[in-house]
N, C-alpha and C positions, 0 to 999 in steps of 0.2 A: 504494500500500500504506500503510495507516494505522499499522501496527505493525511497522516494519522491525527487523531484527536489531540495527542500530546505534543505535536510539533510547535505550537505557539509558546510552549514553556521555554524552549531553547532560545527563541527570539527575545522573549522578555528577560531571560537571564543575561543575554547579550546587552540589552539596553540598560539593565540595572547595573551590571558590572562596569559598563562604560561610565555611567554617572558616578558610581561609588569610587572607582579608581581615579577618574579624572578629578573629582572634587577632593579626594585625599591628596593627590599630587599638588593641586592648587593650594590646599591648606598647609601642606608641608613646606612648599616653597615660600608661601607668605609668612609663615612662622619663622623659618630660618632666616630669610632676608630681612624681616622685620626686626629680629634680634640684632642683626648686624647694623641696621640703621640706628637702633637705640644706642648701641655701644659707640657708634661713630658720632652720635649727637653729643656725647660727653666731651669729645675732643674738638669737634668742629660743628657747632650748632648751625652755622650758616649753610651747611651743605645738606641738611636733612631733607628739605623739599626736593632738591635736585636728585637725591639718591633713592627716591621711592619708586623708581622705574622697575627694579626687580620685583617689587611687591605687586605692581600693576601687571607685569608680564606673567607672574605666577597666577594671578586671579583670572586671567584670560583662559587658562587651561580648563577651568570649570565650564566655561562657555563652549569650548570645543566638545567636551563630553555631553553637554546638553544638546548641542546641535545633532550629534550622531545618534543619541538616544531618541530624540524626537523623530528623526528620519526612520529609525528602526521601528519604533512603535507605530508610526503611521503606515508602515508597510505590512504590518500584521493584520490579516483580514479576520473579521469576527466570524465565529462559527454560525452555521445555520440552525434553525430550530430543532432539527433532528440530531444535532451534535456533529455533523460533518463539517469539514472546513476545506477551503481552497488553498490554504497555507501549507506549502510543501515542506517536507523534511529537509530538502536541499536548501530552501530559503532560510529555514530556521537555523541550520548549521552555519550558513553564510552570515547571518545576522549575529550569531553568537561570536563568530570569529572577528567580525567587524567591531563589535563592542569591546571585545578583549584587546584587540589591536589598538584601538584608540585609547582605551582606558589605561593600559600598561604604558603606552607611549607618553601619555600625559603624566602618569606617575613618575616615570623616569625623568621627564623634562622638569617636573616640579622639584624633585630632589636636586637636579643639576642647577636649576635657577636659584634654589635656596642656598646651596653651598657657594656658588659664584657670587651671589648677592651678598651673603654674609661676609665673606672674606674680602670681596672687592670693595664694598663701600667702607669697610673699616680701614683698608689700605688707602683708599681715597682720602678719608678724613685725616689719617695720620700724615699723609703726604701734604695735604693742603694746609694743615696746621703747623707744618714743620716739626712734627713730633712733640709739640707742646699741647698741653691740655688747655681748654678754654679759660680756666681760672688763672692760668699763668700768663695769658696774652690779653685778657679782657673779654668781655661778653661778645660772643659771635666770632671769636678768634681773629679779630681784626686789630692788629697792633696799633693802628692810628687812634683807636678808641681806648687803648689800654691805659691803666694808671701809671704812676711813677715807677712802681716796683716791677713792672712787667718785663719779661725777657724780650729783647729786640730780635727781629728776624726780617728778612726781605720777603714780604707777603706776595709780591708779584711773581717772584721766581718760584715759590712753592705752589701757588695756585696754578700757574702755567704748567708746571710739571705734573700736578694732580690732574689737570684737564687731559693731558696726554694719556695718563693712566685710565681716566674715565672712558676715553674712546675705546681702549682695549677691553674694558669691562663691558661696554655696550655690545661690542662685536661678539664676545663670548656669550652674552645673554641672548643675542639674536640666534646664534647657532644652537643654543640649548632649546630655545623656543621652536626651532625648526624640527626638533625631534618629535614634538607634539603635532606639528603640522603634517609630518609624514604619516603619523597614525590617523589623523583626520582625513587625509586624502585617500588613503588606502581603504 
């Protein structure tokens, strides 16, 4: 029998696993990158808003899972009154595979974005502040606003070097997000 009554179960498992795994990847990436932004904020408070990009990119992973899950559930046909269905076993296995592919891809991308975001934004903050905490350089890590006892440093050189590091961070994040896009496309 090509369209057994239990075939929709596999399709719904695919949709559910896609949503669960993609949202877990999004939450994991948001948590890990958010911790890095919080740590970086103690060294370089002026860079907090600039460095929320990994958090936003991790949040998008949940949207990828939602898109695939909606497509899968819309493809599952409802059974007739007598219990028969036109939803084939082949389609159910294909939807299960698609849901797992997208979900696991988003999970892997979420972990990658989280780790890159955590370490990357901390390094950015360390580089931009010249290795000094905000309390040593004045509020916002801007030496021109610092008090008399603040340690002097050349802010333009450190921020310029940090911006070069930031470009590398963005490129790594883009390639990490591409992992999830591959799962979405397949």
